[in-house]
N, C-alpha and C positions, 0 to 999 in steps of 0.2 A: 503492499500499500504506501503510495505516493502522497506524503503531506506537507503541504504549504502553507505559510502565512504572509500576509504583506500589511505593513501600517502605512494608509493612504495619505500622501503628501499634497500639496497644495495644487498639482497641477492636474489632480485626478479628482478633486473635489466638484460635486456638481452632476458628475457624470454616473450615467447608467452603471450597474453593478455588471452586466455582461459585457457592455462596449468597454470598461475598464479594464477587466480582466483580459480579453484580448489585446487589448495594448501593453498591458502589461508582461505576457506570456504570450509568445508566437506561437508557441508549439501547442498550443491546444484551439480545437479547432473551435466558431463559433456555435456549431453543432454539440460538440460536446459539452460545451461551456453552458447552453440550455440543460441538456441531459442530467449536468450536475447539479443546477440549480433546482431543476424540478423533484430528483430524488433528495434533496436537502443535505448535499457532498460539496456545498459551497455554503458558508455561513458567514454574515457580517454581526463582530461582533456575541460569535457564539449561537447565534439565532435565524431560523429558516426565513430569507426574505424572498423577493420576486424579482426576478429579470430585470424588470423598471426602477428597482430601487435606487434612489440617487446618493452618493456615497456623501461622507461628511469629514472632514480634518480628523486622522488619528483614529477613525474606523479601522478597527482591524478584519482582515477578510483569511478565511480559513479555505482551501481547496482540499478537499479528500478527494483523488483518483487513485481508484481502486484498480488491481491488474484486470486485465480482462479476462472473464471467466470465460471456464471450457463452454464451446458451445452445447447445449443438450438437443440439437434439433438433429432429428436425421434424415441422413441423405437419400434421396429418393433419385431413382432413373427417369428422370421427367426429362424429354428433349427440348436441348435448347439450340436455336438458330444463332450461333456465335458470328458477330461480323468480322470483332478483331480482339485480339489477345495477345500481351505479352507478360514480362513478369511482372509488371504493375498495375495492369487494368485489362477485364474483361470486358468486352461492349456486347451486349445482346437484342437482338431485336424482339423483343418480349408478346408473347402471344396473347389476343383476348383472350379473358377468363383467367388470366395467370395472375393471382393475387401475389404481391411483389416478397411481402414478409408475414410470415404468424401472426396472428393475433385471434381477439374474440371470433369465435366461430369457424377460424381458418388455421387449425390447429397444425397442420401439415400439407402437402400440395402444394406449396409456394415455390417461387423464385428461388427464395434462398434455400430450400431443400434441395433445388436443382443445382445451383451452385456449388451446395456442398460437398455434394457427389461427386463433381468436377473438381474441386480445389480447395479442398476442406484446411489444408494444412498452410495456403496459403491466400486468406482473407484477412483484410483489416477488423480490427476489435475494437472500433472505435465506435458504432454504431452498436454497440451493445450485443448481448449474447442473443437476441433474438433478431438483429440485422446484421449480421457479419456482412461486410463488404457493400453495404447499402448507404451510396451516398446521397442520392434522390429516386425519386418512387415514382411512377405513374397510377392512373387507377386499375383496379382490376380490368375492366372492359373497355381499356384505353389501350391499343397495341402500339408497337415501336422501340425505340432505341432508349437503353438504360445502362449506365455506366456503373461497374462494379468496381471495389479498390480493391486491390490483392493484397496492398499492405496499409498500414497507419500513412506513410510518409504520400504516400498518391491519395489515401483519403481525406488530409490535411488538405493538401493540397488543390484538388478539385472542391473539396466544401469552399474552400475562400474563393475559387473563382466564380462560384454561385454565389457567393454573400455579394462579390462586386460585380454582381452582371456581367461576366465575362464569359460564361457560356451562354452560346446563342443556340436556341430550339425552335426548330422550327414545327408546325403541325400543319396534316390537313384534316379537314372537318366537312362533311356533309350536313346541313342545315336546313330545316322547314323556313319556305318563304323565299320570296327573290329579292335579294339584298340587290338594292339599286345602285349605292356608291360603289365606285371601282375599288376604291381604298378606304379607309378608316382607321381610327385609333378610338380606343375604348379605354377611359380613365376615370373608373369608380371604384375606391377602396370595398374591400372588402371583410368582413367580420362572420365569426360562428354566429348564426342565425341566433334569435331569443324564441323563436318560435318551434325548431325544432335543431336540437344540439347536432342531430347528425347530419346539418346540412350547414352549408354554406350562403351567406347575403350580403347584396352589395350594402352598405352601411355608412353613414357619415363618421361613425366611431370606429371603423375598421382601418386596418392597413392599407396602403398605396398599391393599388394595382393596375397595370398598364399592360394592355392588349391590342395589336396592331392585326387588321386583317386584309386581305386582297381576294378580290373574286378571281377564281382560274375560270371557271365556267358556269355560266346558268342553265338551268332545265325548266321544268314545266311543274310551279309549285317546290324547286328548289335549290338550292348554293351550292357551289365546292368551293372552298376556302382554303387559302392559306394562311395559317394563322402564328403568329411569332410573338411570344412575350417577354417584358423586358424584366418583371416581376414572377417569383412562383409560389402565389398564394394557392392553398389548397382548391380543389375543384376550379380554378380561376376561369379558365377558357369555359367551361361548361355555362359558372353560375353570369357570366357576360353577356356570351350569347344569347345566353335564354332572358337576361334583363333588357337586352334590349329588340327583342321580338322578334330572334330566330335561332329557336335552342338546336341541339346538335339532334338529329335523328337517332330516334331511338335510345334517347336519354329519361329514365322513371324518375328520375331523381329531381329534376329540374324542369322536367316536364312529362304529357302525359304518357311518353316509352312508346308510343306507337310506331310501327318501323312496319307499313307496307312490302315490304321487299325479303321478311323473313328471318334478318340478321336481331340476335340476342344483345342488346347492351348498347352502348354511345356509338355511332359512328367517328371515330375520333384515333388518328394515328398519328406517333411523334416520328416523321420524317425521317429527320435530321436533324445532326447535333455539332458544333463546333466549338474546339475547347482547343489548349496549349498542356501537352502533354507535358505530367507533371515530372518527367525527369531528361526526357530530351529538350522539352520546351518548342517544340515543332508545332505548328499550327496541325491539329487533327479536324478533318471535314468526314464525315462517315453520316450516309444515308440508308434507312430500311425502306424496301420496297413497300407499295401499298399489300395488305393482305389479298388473297382471291378473290376472296367473298364481297371487300370494297370494291375491287374492278369489275365483280361482275355486275353489282347494283348498279355502277355507271355506265356498263354497256346497257343495261337496260334504259336508264334513264334517257341514254343516248335515240334507244328505240332503233 
C-alpha cells in the first residue's frame, strides 16, 4: 500500500481537490484520482470529501493508493475483432450487444472477460479489479472502436489525452427525421436525470457537453450523420440528438426504441479514433467498418 500526505501551500488554495492532486502528482491519472476519492482513499484532514472540495491553506491531503488487486474475473473465449495490438495497447472493434465491463446484471460475458482471456498478464490495473485495461467505454448497444491499455503507463497517458480532449472520436448514427442543416453544433450541458437516475438529461446545472454533427446522407424519414464529440459525457450523443428532435433509430432509453429494420438497440457506431501512441508518440488513426447489419439497413433505405 502506498500512502502519501501533502500539506497544502498557498499555490493550491481554493483549487478543487481532484485538480490539485493532478497538479501535484503527475503519476496518478484523473480517473484514478476520482476513483480513490469515491472509495474514501483520498482524505482531507482525515475526512472524506468530494472531488469538488476547495482546498484551504495547511489542509492535509492523504492519498492511500492500494496495489491493484488480483482480478477475480474469469477469462472467457469471446471472439474479438482486433484492429491493432502492440505491447502497450489493444484496439478492438466492439460488437453490438457486448457490455464493456462487469456490473449489476452483467457478471460475465463482457469485453473485459474477453480481453482477460487474450492478455491477462498484460493489462493495466488502474481501472480497478473489474475494469482492467479499460480506459474509456462505449454503450452496450453501440458498436465500434475501443482502446484497451496493456500497462499502467499506457493507461495514464491515454487517460490524460482523453481528459485534455486530444483523443478525436468519430461516430456514425442513423437518426429518425430529416435533418435540414448540413452541419450543426449541439452545445448543451448534461447531468444525471432527476426523474430517472438511470438516464442522463440536458440540464443547465450539468457538465459542459459539445457535439458536432454533419449530414452524410438523407433518406425518406431518416438521416445518416457523422458525429464528433468534444466532450465525453455519459450517453452524450444519444441525449443530444434526442433533445434536438432527431433520436437515434432503436434507442429505447431516449426515444421509443422503434426500429422498423429489425435491429435491436440504437444504430450508433464508433467509426474512427485518433490519438497519440503512449510510447512511440506517433499519431494513430484507426477505423472500424460499419457492421453488416448497419450496411444492410442503409441499402434498404436507398431502395
